[in-house]
C-alpha positions, 0 to 999 in steps of 0.5 A, spaced: 628 172 615 636 174 615 638 166 615 634 166 609 636 172 605 644 170 606 642 162 604 639 166 597 645 170 596 650 165 598 646 160 592 647 166 587 654 165 588 657 159 583 663 158 588 658 157 594 653 154 591 659 148 587 661 148 595 654 146 597 652 142 592 659 138 593 657 137 601 650 135 599 653 129 594 658 127 599 653 126 605 648 123 600 653 118 598 655 116 606 647 115 606 647 110 600 653 107 602 651 106 609 645 104 608 647 098 603 653 096 608 650 096 615 643 095 613 641 101 617 635 105 614 636 111 610 634 116 616 639 113 621 644 112 615 643 120 614 644 122 621 650 118 622 654 121 616 652 128 618 654 127 626 660 124 624 662 129 619 660 134 624 665 131 629 659 131 634 659 123 634 653 121 639 656 114 639 649 111 639 650 109 631 657 105 629 659 101 624 659 094 625 662 091 619 669 091 617 667 094 610 664 099 614 669 101 618 674 101 613 669 106 609 668 110 615 675 112 615 675 114 607 669 117 609 672 122 614 678 124 611 674 125 605 668 129 608 671 133 614 675 137 610 669 138 605 664 139 610 669 144 615 670 148 609 663 149 607 661 151 614 667 156 614 664 159 608 658 160 610 660 163 617 665 168 612 659 170 608 654 172 614 660 176 616 661 179 610 654 181 610 653 183 616 660 188 616 657 190 609 650 193 612 655 197 618 658 199 612 651 202 609 648 204 616 655 208 617 655 211 610 648 213 610 650 216 617 656 220 614 652 223 608 646 225 613 651 229 617 654 232 612 647 234 609 644 237 615 652 242 615 651 244 609 644 247 611 
Protein backbone atom coordinates (compact mmCIF):
# COMPACT_ATOMS: atom_id res chain seq x y z
CA UNK A 1 0.00 0.00 0.00
CA UNK A 2 2.83 2.40 0.86
CA UNK A 3 4.42 1.71 -2.54
CA UNK A 4 1.17 2.64 -4.31
CA UNK A 5 0.87 5.89 -2.31
CA UNK A 6 4.50 6.71 -3.09
CA UNK A 7 3.96 6.01 -6.78
CA UNK A 8 0.89 8.24 -6.88
CA UNK A 9 2.71 11.09 -5.15
CA UNK A 10 5.59 10.49 -7.56
CA UNK A 11 3.25 10.97 -10.53
CA UNK A 12 1.92 14.27 -9.16
CA UNK A 13 5.35 15.93 -9.53
CA UNK A 14 6.06 17.18 -13.09
CA UNK A 15 9.80 16.40 -12.97
CA UNK A 16 9.25 12.84 -11.77
CA UNK A 17 6.43 12.26 -14.24
CA UNK A 18 8.62 13.45 -17.13
CA UNK A 19 11.40 11.11 -16.03
CA UNK A 20 8.94 8.20 -15.83
CA UNK A 21 7.55 8.96 -19.29
CA UNK A 22 11.08 9.24 -20.72
CA UNK A 23 11.99 5.89 -19.18
CA UNK A 24 8.87 4.24 -20.58
CA UNK A 25 9.56 5.85 -23.97
CA UNK A 26 13.14 4.49 -24.07
CA UNK A 27 11.94 0.98 -23.21
CA UNK A 28 9.13 1.08 -25.78
CA UNK A 29 11.51 2.46 -28.43
CA UNK A 30 14.01 -0.34 -27.77
CA UNK A 31 11.28 -2.96 -27.76
CA UNK A 32 10.05 -1.89 -31.20
CA UNK A 33 13.55 -1.65 -32.68
CA UNK A 34 14.60 -5.10 -31.42
CA UNK A 35 11.33 -6.55 -32.65
CA UNK A 36 12.15 -5.44 -36.18
CA UNK A 37 15.95 -5.80 -36.19
CA UNK A 38 16.19 -9.17 -34.47
CA UNK A 39 12.79 -10.63 -35.32
CA UNK A 40 11.97 -11.26 -31.65
CA UNK A 41 8.38 -11.09 -30.44
CA UNK A 42 7.40 -8.03 -28.39
CA UNK A 43 7.64 -9.81 -25.04
CA UNK A 44 11.18 -11.04 -25.74
CA UNK A 45 12.15 -7.59 -27.02
CA UNK A 46 10.74 -5.89 -23.93
CA UNK A 47 12.45 -8.45 -21.69
CA UNK A 48 15.79 -7.84 -23.41
CA UNK A 49 15.44 -4.06 -23.04
CA UNK A 50 14.69 -4.26 -19.33
CA UNK A 51 17.45 -6.73 -18.46
CA UNK A 52 19.93 -4.78 -20.57
CA UNK A 53 19.16 -1.33 -19.17
CA UNK A 54 19.04 -2.55 -15.58
CA UNK A 55 22.44 -4.18 -16.21
CA UNK A 56 21.16 -7.61 -15.17
CA UNK A 57 22.01 -9.15 -18.55
CA UNK A 58 21.15 -12.82 -18.10
CA UNK A 59 22.62 -13.66 -21.49
CA UNK A 60 19.70 -15.73 -22.71
CA UNK A 61 19.11 -13.19 -25.47
CA UNK A 62 21.69 -11.28 -27.45
CA UNK A 63 21.56 -9.44 -30.75
CA UNK A 64 22.66 -11.58 -33.68
CA UNK A 65 22.54 -9.04 -36.51
CA UNK A 66 25.15 -6.35 -37.08
CA UNK A 67 22.41 -3.73 -36.96
CA UNK A 68 21.15 -5.13 -33.66
CA UNK A 69 24.64 -5.07 -32.18
CA UNK A 70 25.23 -1.48 -33.28
CA UNK A 71 21.85 -0.43 -31.97
CA UNK A 72 22.61 -2.12 -28.63
CA UNK A 73 25.74 0.00 -28.22
CA UNK A 74 23.70 3.15 -28.87
CA UNK A 75 20.80 1.92 -26.74
CA UNK A 76 22.95 1.16 -23.70
CA UNK A 77 24.69 4.53 -23.83
CA UNK A 78 21.37 6.36 -24.20
CA UNK A 79 19.22 4.26 -21.92
CA UNK A 80 21.47 3.32 -19.03
CA UNK A 81 21.81 6.86 -17.74
CA UNK A 82 18.08 7.43 -17.99
CA UNK A 83 17.20 4.16 -16.23
CA UNK A 84 19.74 4.73 -13.45
CA UNK A 85 18.48 8.29 -13.03
CA UNK A 86 14.93 6.97 -12.76
CA UNK A 87 15.87 4.32 -10.18
CA UNK A 88 17.84 6.89 -8.17
CA UNK A 89 14.97 9.37 -8.27
CA UNK A 90 12.46 6.75 -7.12
CA UNK A 91 14.79 5.76 -4.28
CA UNK A 92 15.30 9.39 -3.19
CA UNK A 93 11.57 10.07 -3.36
CA UNK A 94 10.80 6.98 -1.27
CA UNK A 95 13.51 7.93 1.27
CA UNK A 96 12.22 11.51 1.54
CA UNK A 97 8.66 10.25 2.11
CA UNK A 98 9.89 8.02 4.94
CA UNK A 99 11.92 10.85 6.51
CA UNK A 100 8.91 13.18 6.38
CA UNK A 101 6.78 10.59 8.17
CA UNK A 102 9.43 10.20 10.87
CA UNK A 103 9.61 13.99 11.33
CA UNK A 104 5.81 14.18 11.61
CA UNK A 105 5.79 11.47 14.30
CA UNK A 106 8.53 13.27 16.26
CA UNK A 107 6.65 16.54 15.99
CA UNK A 108 3.42 14.93 17.24
CA UNK A 109 5.31 13.29 20.11
CA UNK A 110 6.92 16.60 21.06
CA UNK A 111 3.58 18.41 20.95
CA UNK A 112 1.84 15.79 23.08
CA UNK A 113 4.72 15.85 25.59
CA UNK A 114 4.48 19.65 25.85
CA UNK A 115 0.72 19.40 26.34
CA UNK A 116 1.14 16.86 29.17
CA UNK A 117 3.78 19.03 30.83
CA UNK A 118 1.44 22.04 30.82
CA UNK A 119 -1.21 20.08 32.73
